[in-house]
C-alpha positions in Angstrom: 2.2 -9.5 -48.2 2.0 -13.0 -49.6 -1.1 -14.0 -51.5 -2.8 -17.3 -52.3 -1.6 -16.9 -55.8 2.0 -16.7 -54.5 1.4 -20.0 -52.7 -0.1 -21.6 -55.8 3.1 -20.7 -57.7 5.4 -22.6 -55.3 6.7 -25.5 -57.4 6.2 -28.3 -54.9 3.4 -30.5 -53.6 4.0 -30.1 -49.9 4.5 -26.7 -48.2 6.4 -25.9 -45.0 5.2 -23.6 -42.2 7.6 -21.0 -43.6 5.9 -21.2 -47.0 2.5 -20.3 -45.6 3.3 -18.1 -42.6 3.4 -14.9 -44.6 0.0 -15.6 -46.0 -1.5 -16.4 -42.6 0.2 -13.4 -41.0 2.0 -15.4 -38.3 5.3 -16.8 -37.3 6.3 -20.2 -38.9 7.2 -21.5 -35.5 3.6 -20.9 -34.2 2.4 -23.2 -37.0 5.0 -25.9 -36.0 4.1 -25.7 -32.3 0.3 -25.9 -33.0 0.8 -28.8 -35.3 2.6 -30.7 -32.6 0.2 -29.8 -29.9 -3.1 -30.2 -31.7 -3.1 -30.1 -35.5 -6.9 -30.0 -35.7 -6.8 -26.5 -34.3 -5.0 -25.2 -37.4 -8.0 -26.0 -39.6 -6.0 -27.1 -42.6 -4.4 -30.5 -43.1 -0.9 -31.1 -41.9 1.4 -34.0 -41.8 3.6 -34.3 -38.7 6.6 -36.6 -39.1 8.9 -36.3 -36.1 9.9 -32.6 -35.9 8.9 -32.0 -39.6 5.7 -30.4 -40.6 4.4 -30.7 -44.2 1.3 -29.1 -45.5 -0.4 -30.6 -48.6 -0.5 -27.7 -51.0 -3.7 -28.5 -52.8 -5.6 -29.2 -49.6 -4.3 -26.0 -48.1 -5.4 -23.9 -51.1 -8.9 -25.6 -51.1 -9.2 -24.9 -47.3 -8.3 -21.3 -47.7 -10.8 -20.9 -50.5 -13.5 -22.5 -48.3 -13.8 -25.5 -50.7 -14.1 -29.1 -49.6 
């Protein structure tokens, strides 16, 4: 099972749905579909650029910790 520490160790500023799906316990495609339909329902910030979904790493980590 993936942990938040595992995500923190990923050496990039933006994450993909595949990077966070294990931590969230869901399929990466579910994240992609939700981001395209209504990204506010995910709860964490996402960037939708065409078919690509990018998740700002720092913002994702803060959200998962309940920090603003």
